[in-house]
C-alpha positions in Angstrom: 152.0 -216.5 6.5 154.4 -215.2 9.2 153.4 -211.6 8.3 149.7 -212.5 8.8 150.4 -214.1 12.1 152.4 -211.1 13.2 149.6 -208.7 12.2 147.1 -210.7 14.2 149.3 -210.5 17.3 149.9 -206.8 16.8 146.1 -206.1 16.6 145.5 -208.3 19.6 148.3 -206.7 21.6 147.2 -203.2 20.7 143.6 -204.0 21.8 144.8 -205.3 25.1 146.9 -202.2 25.7 143.9 -199.9 24.9 141.6 -201.7 27.3 141.3 -201.5 31.1 144.4 -202.7 32.9 142.8 -205.4 35.0 146.2 -207.0 35.7 147.3 -203.9 37.5 144.1 -203.7 39.7 144.4 -207.5 40.3 148.0 -207.1 41.4 147.0 -204.4 43.9 144.2 -206.5 45.4 146.0 -209.8 45.1 148.7 -209.1 47.6 147.7 -210.7 50.9 148.7 -207.7 53.0 146.7 -205.3 50.8 143.8 -207.7 50.6 143.6 -207.7 54.4 143.7 -203.9 54.5 140.9 -203.5 51.9 138.8 -206.1 53.6 139.1 -204.2 56.9 137.8 -201.1 55.2 134.7 -202.9 54.0 133.1 -202.1 57.3 132.6 -198.6 56.0 134.8 -196.9 58.6 137.9 -194.8 57.8 141.0 -196.2 59.5 144.5 -194.9 60.2 147.7 -196.4 58.8 148.4 -197.7 62.3 145.0 -199.4 62.5 145.4 -200.9 59.1 148.9 -202.1 59.9 147.5 -203.9 62.9 144.8 -205.5 60.8 147.4 -206.7 58.3 149.9 -207.8 61.0 152.7 -205.7 59.6 154.8 -202.7 60.7 153.7 -199.1 60.2 156.5 -198.5 57.8 155.5 -201.4 55.6 151.8 -200.4 55.8 152.7 -196.9 54.5 154.3 -198.4 51.4 151.2 -200.6 50.7 148.8 -197.8 51.4 150.7 -195.6 48.9 150.2 -198.2 46.2 146.5 -198.6 46.9 146.0 -194.8 46.9 148.0 -194.4 43.6 145.9 -197.2 42.1 142.6 -195.4 43.0 141.3 -197.9 45.5 141.7 -195.8 48.6 141.1 -192.1 49.5 143.2 -190.5 52.2 141.6 -187.9 54.5 143.3 -185.7 57.0 141.6 -184.8 60.3 143.9 -182.9 62.7 147.1 -184.7 63.2 145.7 -188.0 61.8 145.4 -189.3 58.3 142.5 -191.7 57.6 142.0 -194.1 54.7 138.7 -195.3 53.2 137.6 -197.2 50.1 137.2 -194.9 47.1 133.6 -196.0 46.4 131.0 -198.7 46.8 132.3 -200.1 43.5 135.5 -201.1 45.1 133.6 -202.8 47.9 131.3 -204.6 45.4 134.4 -205.8 43.6 135.9 -207.2 46.8 132.6 -208.8 47.7 132.5 -210.5 44.3 136.1 -211.7 44.6 135.3 -213.2 48.0 132.4 -215.1 46.4 134.6 -216.3 43.6 137.3 -217.5 46.1 134.7 -219.3 48.1 133.1 -221.0 45.1 136.5 -222.1 43.8 137.3 -223.6 47.2 139.9 -221.0 48.3 138.9 -220.6 51.9 140.9 -219.7 55.0 142.2 -222.8 56.7 141.4 -221.4 60.2 137.9 -219.8 60.2 137.5 -217.3 63.0 134.9 -217.5 65.7 132.8 -214.8 64.1 132.6 -216.4 60.7 129.0 -217.7 61.3 128.0 -214.2 62.5 129.6 -212.6 59.4 127.6 -215.0 57.1 124.4 -214.1 58.9 124.6 -210.3 58.8 127.5 -208.0 58.1 128.3 -204.6 56.8 129.4 -204.4 53.1 130.9 -200.9 52.9 127.7 -199.2 54.1 124.8 -201.6 53.5 123.5 -204.9 54.9 125.0 -208.1 53.6 124.9 -211.8 54.5 121.8 -213.9 55.0 119.8 -211.0 56.4 120.8 -208.8 53.4 119.8 -211.3 50.8 116.5 -212.0 52.6 115.7 -208.3 52.5 116.5 -208.1 48.8 114.6 -211.2 47.8 111.6 -210.1 49.9 111.5 -206.7 48.2 111.7 -208.2 44.8 109.1 -210.8 45.6 106.6 -208.2 46.8 107.2 -206.0 43.8 108.9 -203.3 45.7 112.1 -203.7 43.6 112.1 -204.3 39.9 115.1 -206.0 38.4 116.2 -206.3 34.8 119.5 -208.1 34.5 121.9 -206.3 36.8 119.7 -203.2 36.9 117.3 -202.6 39.9 115.0 -199.8 40.7 112.2 -199.0 43.1 108.6 -199.5 41.9 105.8 -197.1 42.9 104.9 -199.5 45.7 108.5 -199.6 46.7 108.7 -195.9 47.0 105.6 -195.8 49.2 107.1 -198.7 51.3 110.4 -196.8 51.8 108.6 -193.5 52.8 106.3 -195.4 55.2 109.4 -196.9 56.8 110.7 -193.5 57.7 113.3 -192.9 55.0 113.5 -189.6 53.1 113.4 -190.9 49.6 113.5 -187.4 48.1 116.9 -186.8 49.8 118.2 -190.1 48.4 117.1 -189.3 44.8 118.7 -185.9 45.0 122.1 -187.4 45.5 124.5 -188.3 42.7 124.9 -191.9 44.0 122.5 -194.6 42.6 119.5 -195.2 44.8 119.5 -199.0 44.2 122.2 -201.3 43.2 122.7 -205.1 43.3 125.8 -206.3 45.1 126.7 -210.0 44.8 126.9 -211.5 48.3 130.1 -213.6 48.7 128.6 -216.0 51.3 125.1 -216.3 49.9 126.0 -216.2 46.2 123.0 -214.0 45.6 122.4 -210.3 45.5 121.8 -208.0 48.4 120.8 -204.3 48.1 123.5 -201.6 47.8 123.2 -198.0 46.8 122.0 -195.1 48.9 118.8 -197.0 49.7 120.8 -200.0 51.0 122.7 -197.6 53.3 119.5 -195.8 54.5 117.8 -199.1 55.3 120.7 -200.3 57.5 120.9 -196.9 59.2 117.1 -197.2 59.9 117.5 -200.7 61.4 120.1 -199.3 63.7 118.0 -196.2 64.6 115.1 -198.4 65.5 117.3 -200.6 67.7 116.7 -203.7 65.6 120.4 -204.1 64.7 123.8 -203.1 66.0 127.2 -203.0 64.3 130.1 -204.6 66.0 132.7 -201.8 66.5 135.6 -204.3 66.0 134.4 -206.2 63.0 131.9 -206.1 60.1 129.4 -208.1 62.1 125.8 -206.8 62.4 123.8 -208.3 65.3 120.0 -208.4 65.3 118.5 -208.8 68.8 115.4 -211.0 69.3 113.0 -208.1 69.0 114.9 -206.8 65.9 114.7 -210.2 64.2 110.9 -210.3 64.8 110.4 -206.8 63.5 112.7 -207.5 60.5 110.6 -210.6 59.6 107.4 -208.7 59.9 108.8 -206.0 57.7 109.7 -208.5 55.0 106.3 -210.2 55.2 104.4 -206.9 54.9 
């Protein structure tokens, strides 16, 4: 009996060792200092160690130690430009994971005790790595699905023929997007809305287009995206078709 129990544990332990080490990744993200650094990088900008130290409220020396762990863990990519070294998230997958964890924390009731003055603005529209998130982001995704521009099957999402025409008519070079290695369309779970918004190269292109048209503007000091009165009207007309 003891031998059978031991064998079951051995098989279980071996399976756990052979699988992805989620505990390691969780420990990297779970530290409050590193979580603040990663969240700051969700705006899509590369930041220096000094800037990230300021975001986390720690010294530069302490920041360097944390950044080394995040880089070693594959969550950050360092880039050198002249005398400066910049850090950015490794990929949109890291940003999507952080966004999902924010949603889990919110649904479980783990909210910051002192919400900042920009919380309402963040919930309405913000940058999630390089695409539009928040209420405006989920409105865009829902409208495109409702009009048949996007076709979803489980977590998979792709442009329909009508969606391809819509994107091109809106002034986006779809051929250039499809030529890239990155997925054109991806669902990203929105932490504040608890629904999907559009990620992938199309999500990025749409946000860039909104900015180019003057509909929206990114806040240089936060993840907030602000739509002016005219931008809101144009955005609503776009969704209505």
